[in-house]
C-alpha positions in Angstrom: 38.8 218.6 49.4 38.5 215.3 47.1 35.0 214.8 45.4 33.4 211.6 44.3 30.8 211.4 41.7 27.5 209.4 42.7 26.1 208.0 39.8 22.5 206.4 40.0 21.2 203.8 37.8 17.6 203.7 39.0 15.6 201.4 37.2 16.0 197.4 38.1 16.2 194.8 35.0 12.6 193.9 35.4 10.9 196.8 36.8 8.5 198.8 34.7 9.2 202.4 34.0 7.0 205.5 35.0 8.4 208.5 34.0 6.9 210.9 36.7 7.6 208.4 39.6 11.2 207.9 38.2 11.8 211.6 38.1 10.7 212.4 41.3 12.8 209.5 43.2 16.0 210.9 40.6 15.4 214.3 41.5 15.5 213.5 45.4 18.4 211.5 44.4 19.8 214.7 42.9 19.3 216.3 46.4 21.0 213.7 48.5 24.1 213.5 46.5 23.6 212.0 43.1 25.2 214.2 40.0 24.6 211.4 37.4 21.6 209.5 36.3 22.0 206.4 34.1 18.9 204.9 31.7 18.4 202.4 29.2 15.9 202.8 26.4 13.1 200.7 27.7 9.5 200.3 26.9 7.1 201.6 30.3 7.1 197.7 30.9 10.6 197.7 31.4 11.8 195.8 28.4 14.5 197.1 26.2 13.9 199.0 23.1 15.2 200.5 20.0 13.0 203.5 20.5 14.3 205.6 23.1 11.2 207.8 23.5 10.3 206.7 27.0 13.9 207.2 28.1 13.7 210.8 26.4 10.5 211.5 28.3 12.4 210.5 31.7 15.0 212.7 30.9 13.0 215.7 30.4 10.9 215.0 33.5 13.8 214.8 35.6 15.4 217.8 33.7 12.4 220.2 35.0 13.4 219.6 38.4 17.7 219.2 38.7 20.3 219.4 36.7 21.7 216.0 37.3 23.8 214.7 34.4 21.8 212.4 31.7 23.8 209.1 30.9 22.4 206.9 28.5 23.3 203.3 28.1 24.3 201.6 24.8 24.1 197.9 26.6 22.4 195.4 28.1 21.3 192.1 27.0 19.0 192.0 23.7 19.1 191.1 20.1 19.7 194.6 18.9 23.0 195.6 17.0 24.9 198.5 18.1 23.6 201.0 15.7 20.1 200.1 17.5 21.9 200.3 20.7 23.5 203.5 20.1 19.8 205.0 19.2 19.6 206.7 22.6 22.6 209.0 21.9 20.4 211.2 19.3 18.5 212.6 22.4 20.1 216.1 22.6 20.0 215.8 26.5 22.5 212.7 26.8 25.7 214.0 28.2 27.6 210.9 29.1 27.0 207.1 27.5 28.2 204.0 28.4 30.5 202.4 26.0 31.3 198.7 26.4 34.5 197.1 26.5 34.4 193.8 25.1 32.4 190.4 25.2 31.8 188.0 28.1 29.4 185.9 29.7 26.7 187.7 31.5 24.5 185.3 33.8 23.3 182.6 31.3 23.5 185.0 28.6 26.6 186.0 26.1 27.2 189.5 26.0 28.8 190.4 22.9 30.8 193.8 22.2 33.2 193.2 19.2 36.0 195.5 18.4 33.9 196.7 15.8 31.2 197.6 17.8 33.6 199.5 20.3 34.6 201.4 17.6 31.3 202.2 16.2 30.2 203.4 19.4 33.1 205.3 20.0 32.7 207.1 16.9 28.9 207.8 17.4 29.8 209.4 21.2 32.5 211.6 20.2 30.7 213.0 17.1 28.1 213.8 19.5 30.4 215.5 22.3 29.2 212.8 24.4 31.4 211.7 27.4 31.8 207.8 27.3 32.1 205.6 30.4 33.9 202.6 29.5 32.0 199.8 31.2 34.6 196.7 31.6 33.7 193.5 33.4 37.1 191.9 33.2 40.7 193.2 33.3 41.3 192.1 29.2 38.5 194.7 28.6 40.6 197.5 29.7 43.2 196.5 27.4 40.5 196.5 24.5 39.7 200.1 25.2 43.4 200.9 25.0 43.8 199.3 21.9 41.0 200.6 20.1 42.3 203.9 21.3 45.6 203.6 19.9 44.1 203.9 16.1 41.2 206.1 17.0 42.2 208.7 19.3 39.7 209.2 22.3 39.4 212.5 24.3 40.4 212.8 27.5 39.7 212.2 30.2 39.3 208.7 30.3 36.5 207.6 32.5 36.6 203.7 33.5 33.7 202.0 35.2 35.1 198.5 36.7 31.8 196.2 37.0 31.8 193.4 39.6 29.4 190.7 40.8 27.8 189.6 37.1 28.2 185.8 36.7 30.7 185.2 34.1 32.4 188.9 35.0 35.1 190.0 37.7 33.9 188.5 41.0 33.4 191.1 43.8 36.0 190.6 46.1 38.7 193.1 47.4 41.4 191.1 45.7 39.8 191.6 42.8 39.5 195.0 42.9 43.1 195.5 43.4 44.1 193.5 40.8 41.5 195.2 38.6 42.7 198.5 39.7 46.3 197.7 38.7 45.7 197.5 35.2 44.3 200.9 34.6 46.3 203.6 33.3 47.9 205.7 36.1 48.0 209.1 34.7 45.7 212.5 35.8 43.7 211.7 32.9 42.2 208.8 33.7 39.3 208.4 36.0 37.6 205.3 37.3 34.9 204.0 39.4 32.9 200.8 40.4 29.6 199.2 40.1 28.9 196.1 42.2 26.2 194.3 40.7 24.0 192.0 43.3 25.7 193.9 46.3 24.9 192.9 50.0 27.2 195.1 51.5 29.3 198.1 51.5 32.8 196.9 51.8 34.0 196.7 48.1 32.4 200.3 47.5 34.3 201.7 50.8 37.5 200.0 49.5 37.2 201.4 46.1 36.8 204.9 47.5 39.9 204.6 50.0 41.7 203.8 47.1 40.9 207.0 44.6 37.6 206.2 42.9 36.6 208.8 41.4 33.1 207.7 40.9 30.5 204.9 42.4 27.5 203.8 40.9 24.1 202.7 42.8 21.1 201.7 42.2 18.0 199.5 41.5 19.8 198.2 38.4 22.3 196.5 40.5 21.1 196.2 44.1 18.5 197.5 46.4 20.3 196.6 49.5 20.5 198.9 51.8 21.5 197.3 55.3 21.4 193.8 56.8 18.0 192.6 56.1 16.7 195.8 54.8 16.0 196.7 50.9 15.7 200.4 49.8 12.0 201.4 48.8 13.3 204.1 46.7 16.9 205.1 45.3 17.4 208.0 46.9 17.8 205.9 50.3 20.9 204.3 48.5 22.5 207.8 47.2 21.8 208.8 51.0 23.9 206.0 52.6 26.5 206.2 49.8 26.8 210.1 50.5 26.8 209.4 54.3 29.8 207.0 53.4 31.8 209.4 51.4 31.7 211.9 53.9 32.6 209.7 56.9 35.7 208.9 54.9 36.2 212.9 54.7 35.1 213.3 51.4 32.4 214.9 49.6 29.7 213.9 46.8 30.4 216.0 44.0 27.6 218.2 42.7 26.3 218.2 39.2 28.3 221.1 38.2 31.5 219.6 39.8 31.3 216.5 38.0 31.0 218.1 34.7 33.9 220.1 35.5 35.9 217.1 36.7 34.8 215.0 33.5 35.2 218.0 30.8 31.5 217.6 29.5 31.5 219.9 26.6 29.5 223.2 27.4 26.7 222.5 24.2 25.4 219.8 27.0 25.1 222.4 30.2 22.2 224.5 30.9 
């Protein structure tokens, strides 16, 4: 039976960070079917930071209650340079990390990710045997990643996260999903998933799963929408609803162990 990886990004952009509360929610997310937890390095007040210590504390507490894959972000709108944005990679618990595929408008800001930034981040993740998740906000960013890969060979599999819904990025329509997907390499060593920022329905996610998406990201970082007129109070409610959708399509959420096997996460990061 085909497995779909559920990734949870549990902290909203303006949310404070409470490691104890977060760990409890993420542990429940794992029970409901999540196999990856995506966190940014932030202060307890919720501001992006060069200091990953709060993120590290969160992963420590999460790891005591479940074996969900720890994924660190190297992105977000800030004044940090790429070296500072890669500080979270120093955490030995980090098994995967976002690697942003290029520059674009993001809301009212300009999100800068030069080719030099892409190369630097790629070298850092691979040096630590961390799996990169290539976050691409428009079609040209797929080309950017493949261009860099020709001179800086990337390990397999390649995992692309197609991001929809940000102002300045790819609009969140089924037509744009088909267009975005059509530019991905079509080979067994290319995995792909979706993130729907500002989501107010399940149609794009359902379409992506039907098209063969290996991963879906959900969580307060992207949207709290649970159903018409209702927002989730905890992230695990979103994960539970997504797991029900996956099962209704005759599929199953991947366990953390299965996700590690699918993504070939290095044994040094297991256990």
